[in-house]
N, C-alpha and C positions, 0 to 999 in steps of 0.2 A: 783618786777620781778622776777625772779628767773635767779641766774648767774653763767655761763655755763664756765666753766673752759675748760681747751688743752685739758686735757687727757678725758673729758668725751667721749664717742661713739656718735656720730653721730647718731639725732631724722631717723627711717625709713622713705624714701621718702610717700610722698601721693599717692595715685591716678591717674595714666594718662593715656590719650586716647593712641592707637596706632596711631607713625605720618604714615599718608595717603600716598599710594604706590608714587614713583616717577615714571613718564610718560618723556621716552623719545624720543626722538624726534632726527630722524637721521640727520647727517649732511648733508647737500647738497653740492656736487659737479660739480659747475657746468663745468668748465674747464675739466674735464673727459670726458663728452659727448662734449667739442668743439674738445679737441684731437682725442676720436674716432673718430666720421665725418672726422675731416681733414684725420686721417690717412688710413682711408676705402675710401676715394676719391680717396687719389690716388693709394693704392691699383688696385681700381675700374677702375684708367685709365690704368695702364699697364698691368691690364687682360685684357680690349677691345685694349687697342694696337696690342696686337701678337693674340687675337683671330681676329679680323678682317686685319691680314693684309696681303692686295694681292699672296702676295708668298708664303703663307704657305695653303695646299691642308689638309686639315682635315677629306676629303674621303680619303685620299690616309693613315691615321692614324687609320681612323677606320678601314681601310680593313685591316693591319698586326695587326693589335692590338689582336687578338685572333688568329693568323698564327700559324701553327703548327710550322716551323722552330722553330718562335720566343720564341714558350714556349720549345721547347726543347731545346733550347739553355739556358733558367728561371733554369730549369730542373739541368742543366748542371753547372752553376751557384752554387745554391744550393749544389750542393753534392760537389765541392769544398771549397767552406765554409764549410760545416762540416767535413770531414776530416783535412782541412788546422788547424782546430780549438783543432780538436780531437786529435792532432799530437801535437798542440801548447799546448793546455794545460797538454796531456802527457807528454812530454817532460819538461817544461816550470815548472812543480811541480818537478819534480828531479831535474834540475837544481836548485831553488829554493832550498830543501832540501840539495843539493852539496855548493850553495854558503853562508848555517849559519853551515856549518857541521866547526868541531875541526879540519879537518884534513886538512892541509893546499894545499898540494896538489887536495884533493876534489875541495879545494873553489878556489884556483888558476885558475882552469882547466872553472872552470862555472864561472868564471867573465871573461876570456879570449874571451867565447862562446859567453855570452853577452855583449859583448866588437864590436863582431870581425862583429855578424849578424842586432846590433842594428844600427854600423857604415858605414853601405854599402847599396845602397839604393834595394828595393825588385826588382825594376828593374835590377838591374846587377844582383844580384841572378839568378832570374827567364832564363835572356841568357846565364848564366853562365851553369846552369842544360843543358838547351834544347840545346847549344854546347858542352856536356863535351866530347863528341864522339869523339873531334877533337886530343885533345892529349892521352885522354884515352879508343882505338878503342874497347877493349876487357877488360872486367872484369873477372877477376879471383878469384872466392873461396873455401877454402877448409880448409885442416885442417896441421898447420904448422910442417914438416918437417915427411911428410905421401907422399906416391901417390894417396892419394887422393885429387884431383881436380878436379873442373868447371870453365867452361872457354864462355862465351857469346858474342856475337857483342851486343855489347853497344846502339847501336841506337836500338836494337832491344828489350832490353833490360828496356834502360828508354826511354818510349813512352810518347811524349805530355803531354799528361794529368799528368802522370809521377813527368813529368820534374817540371810542375807549383805546383803539389802537394808539392815536394821538397822545391820548392824554397816557396812558401807561408808558408808552415809549421813551416821550420827550421826559418823564421825570425821571424814568429808568435811568438816560444818557446822563444827566448828574452825576448819579451815584457812580456809575462805569465810568466816570470820567475820573473821578481822585483815584479810584480802585486801580485803573489802569497807571494813573502817572505816580502811582507810590509802588508799583511791581519795574515803573522803568527809575524814577530815582534811586529804585533798590538795589542798584549793580552800581559796580564800582565804577567811578566815570575814568580810571587808569586806566581800564580795561579797553573802555574805548576809543581812548589817545593812542594805545599801543594797537589795533590794530586798523587806525588812520596812515598812524606812519609804516604801518606795510604798504600802508597804498589801497586798501580795503573801501566802497564808495561807504557812503553813509547809510544804503538802503543796504549793504550787505550785510553791514557792521549791523545796525536793527534787527536782520530775519536771520545773520547767522550766530551771533556774540549779545548782545543785550538782548532779544526775545525769549529764547529757549529758558536765562535765568530769572526774566521777568517771572515769566507763567508760573511758576513756583510761587510766587505771592501773589495773584492775580488769581488763581483758579481757584485755591478753595473759597474767597467772599463772595467771585464770581456767580459757586455753585451757591452757596446762600441766596442773594441775592434770586438765583433762578428758582429756587426752591419758594421764596419770598414772595414771589409778580407769581408764582402759583396761585399762593393762598390772598395774595391782595387783586386777580384778575378779580374775586366777588367783587368789586367795589362794581365792576362793568354794570351788575343792574340794574345802576340808577342810569346806563343809557338804555336800557330795554332789551339787553345782547341774550340773548337766551343759552345764557352758561350755567353750570350745573347751581349754580346758589335761587341764580333765574327759577330756573326749572325746578326748586324745591320748593319753592318757598308759594311756585303761583301752586300746584298741586298739593300743598299742605290748607293754603286757602281754601280747597274746592274741597277736602274732606278733613279741616281741625284738625288732624297725625301732625302736630308741628315738628312734637320731639322724633317723631318716628323719623320723619322726613326729614329731619335735622341728621339721625343719625346712619341713614343711606350717605348723604353728603356727607359724611365727617371721612366715612364710611372709604368710599372715593379716595374725598382729598389726600390722605393717609397711604391706600396703593400708589398715588400717582407719586407723592411725595417722595415715600420707599423707591422708587423706580431710579429716580431722579440724584436720591443720596447714591446708590448702589453704584451709576455711572460715575459722577460725580469721586465716590473713591478708587473707582481705578485710573479715573485723569487725571487726579493727586498723584496714585501711584506712579504712575508714566512716566510725571514730570519730575521723577521722588531720585529718579536714575541718576545716579553719575553724583548726587548730593551726599545719599549715607550710606554707610558703608555693608547697610544690609536694611532691604525694605522689612517696610513694614507685611504680618500676616495678611492674607486677603480672607476675607466673610468665609468661606470652604473651610480654610482652617484653620482657622477662629473656629468655627461648630464643630473641626474634629479632634479638635483637640481639646474642648470642653466636654467631650459624652464618652472619649476614647482614650484621652491621654492627661485627664485630671489630674492625677498623681503625678505627672510629670514637676518640674520648679519651675520651668522657665520653658515661657511658651514658642514651641515652633517658628521660626524665619525663614523665611526662604532667600535663596540665596546668601548666607550668612559665611562668614572668613571661618574655617575652621584651626578650634586650638590648637596650639602646638605643644603636645606631652609636659609636661615639668624633667628640666634637666637635674639628675641631682651631682650634688656638690661634689659625691663619691663615682661620678657612672651610674 
């Protein structure tokens, strides 16, 4: 026999066969099916209770679902939402920049604005703007220390629609200021310093370095605020603005079909919020590029996976990187 010392190299391994592929067997989850059946049964019972209610007249719902007044109220609701959010985002951006300013006056004014408008109910603010003519019968505009003056009657200048816009927009700006400030401070300050060291101007740094990264933090809560604004616009009824809730309430007071008209209004609120949610998803997906290795699936991909690939253990993800094949030790 030949002695093998501890320092000798090991002998090369002999030829070995490739191991058989492992057959994966999915784990059964019977409790998931049981819980799903129980939840679906409860949901079906709740739906059946309301659908078959004797006092609910579905023919009234169908009659007013596409009524011209209801559709007009939905359009006014969208107008209130869009204008209020434009004011909120624009003024909120200004307040966020002022809050981060090194100037103590700017920072203090921004802090006070956010504190005041977040601390008072939006309904109170709407009622205040609607009745501003009580304390200010006339509005005077002009250049100080000159004879150039313009005066107008407050009740004519601040219409119910404008009062609703002021109440909703100024209130939303306080919330958007904090959302935008959170997005700006989420970007590492070292990136700003590095960009300035390369000679980039502050405006260019904000536009090319800070904002693209901050938008990943800003977009999701901004989308939620937009959806919330769509529903909060129903409070504009107190200013007699003919939005969706105000119109359905007028019709219900005339025909005494309160629940039926509320169902009609709820249907259109759900449609509008669903459309906004759809756009929010794609905006978030756009700004997620570069921050994740694989983008989340689109609603169409989720639908296709649920109905045609439900047996697959993993959800299809677009732009996912291919997984390299496993390499055996023995080739």
